[in-house]
FINUDREN-322842 format. One line per 8 residues: number of its first residue (from 1); their letters; for each residue x, y, z of C-alpha. Coordinates in nm, 2 decimals. Layout:
BEGIN
NUM	a	X/Y/Z; ...;
END
This chain:
BEGIN
1	mpisredp	4.63/9.84/19.97; 4.99/10.02/19.87; 4.84/10.32/19.68; 5.03/10.68/19.68; 4.88/11.00/19.63; 5.27/11.18/19.58; 5.37/10.90/19.35; 5.34/11.03/18.97;
9	splhlqia	5.17/10.71/18.83; 4.76/10.75/18.79; 4.56/10.65/19.07; 4.36/10.47/18.83; 4.67/10.28/18.74; 4.79/10.20/19.08; 4.50/10.03/19.23; 4.49/9.83/18.90;
17	adlrerir	4.76/9.68/18.93; 4.71/9.61/19.36; 4.43/9.41/19.27; 4.55/9.25/18.98; 4.88/9.09/19.26; 4.55/9.02/19.49; 4.38/8.83/19.21; 4.66/8.64/19.15;
25	agefegtk	4.72/8.55/19.53; 4.44/8.43/19.48; 4.27/8.67/19.75; 3.90/8.63/19.59; 3.91/8.32/19.48; 3.59/8.14/19.49; 3.39/8.46/19.61; 3.24/8.78/19.45;
33	fpslrdlm	3.52/9.07/19.31; 3.43/9.39/19.63; 3.20/9.62/19.43; 3.30/10.00/19.31; 3.14/10.15/19.70; 3.38/9.86/19.82; 3.64/9.93/19.63; 3.59/10.35/19.70;
41	rdyktsqa	3.55/10.29/20.06; 3.87/10.07/20.09; 4.11/10.31/19.87; 3.93/10.61/19.94; 3.87/10.72/19.57; 3.58/10.86/19.34; 3.40/10.66/19.20; 3.55/10.69/18.88;
49	tahdavrl	3.88/10.63/18.91; 3.78/10.31/19.09; 3.58/10.25/18.74; 3.83/10.30/18.51; 4.06/10.06/18.77; 3.79/9.81/18.73; 3.77/9.87/18.33; 4.06/9.81/18.27;
57	lqqeqlii	4.12/9.47/18.46; 3.78/9.34/18.25; 4.00/9.48/17.90; 4.30/9.25/18.06; 4.02/8.98/18.11; 4.09/8.89/18.48; 3.72/8.97/18.58; 3.38/8.93/18.46;
65	svsgkgtf	3.11/9.16/18.51; 2.77/8.96/18.50; 2.42/9.20/18.47; 2.21/9.15/18.79; 2.49/8.94/18.97; 2.87/9.15/19.02; 3.19/9.07/18.92; 3.38/8.81/18.95;
73	vrsadeas	3.76/8.67/18.88; 3.84/8.39/18.63; 3.99/8.15/18.67; 4.37/8.08/18.49; 4.14/7.85/18.25; 3.93/8.05/18.11; 4.19/8.33/18.13; 4.44/8.19/17.86;
81	adsesage	4.21/7.95/17.65; 4.10/8.36/17.50; 4.39/8.43/17.50; 4.48/8.20/17.30; 4.22/8.23/17.13; 4.26/8.61/17.02; 4.65/8.54/16.95; 4.48/8.36/16.70;
89	glaeqves	4.20/8.55/16.57; 4.54/8.82/16.59; 4.72/8.60/16.38; 4.54/8.62/16.11; 4.40/8.93/16.11; 4.86/9.05/16.07; 4.87/8.78/15.76; 4.60/8.98/15.57;
97	lraeleev	4.70/9.32/15.69; 5.03/9.16/15.50; 4.90/9.05/15.19; 4.64/9.36/15.13; 4.99/9.56/15.17; 5.15/9.38/14.90; 4.90/9.42/14.67; 4.93/9.80/14.78;
105	krrlsrle	5.26/9.75/14.73; 5.20/9.64/14.37; 4.97/9.89/14.25; 5.21/10.16/14.39; 5.47/10.02/14.21; 5.26/10.03/13.84; 5.16/10.35/13.90; 5.48/10.49/13.90;
113	ggegets	5.62/10.24/13.66; 5.39/10.39/13.46; 5.18/10.17/13.44; 4.82/10.31/13.44; 4.49/10.01/13.57; 4.27/9.91/13.30; 3.96/9.82/13.44;
END
């Protein structure tokens, strides 16, 4: 667990990077992900720091927490399917924003040109 308190990078980012490598290496495959208490002990850090590292991995969709059951590493198939569908949704949002921006530009151009809109 290579983390350094002398490293200028925040501890939670160092811990998340180490856990990310361990996840990708398959270390937690078929087992529960370590608890916050285990992470605090293993990395000799506070609960808040361990929690921030875990939250980052959850945001990256590498792990999932199930209330009352624990935290688990997501399979590569689950993670890639989720990221693909999230990417498709993002593309739709970008297109919608582009269309809105074009409409705003058109209206602004009309206002600047002295063509007031009538309702």
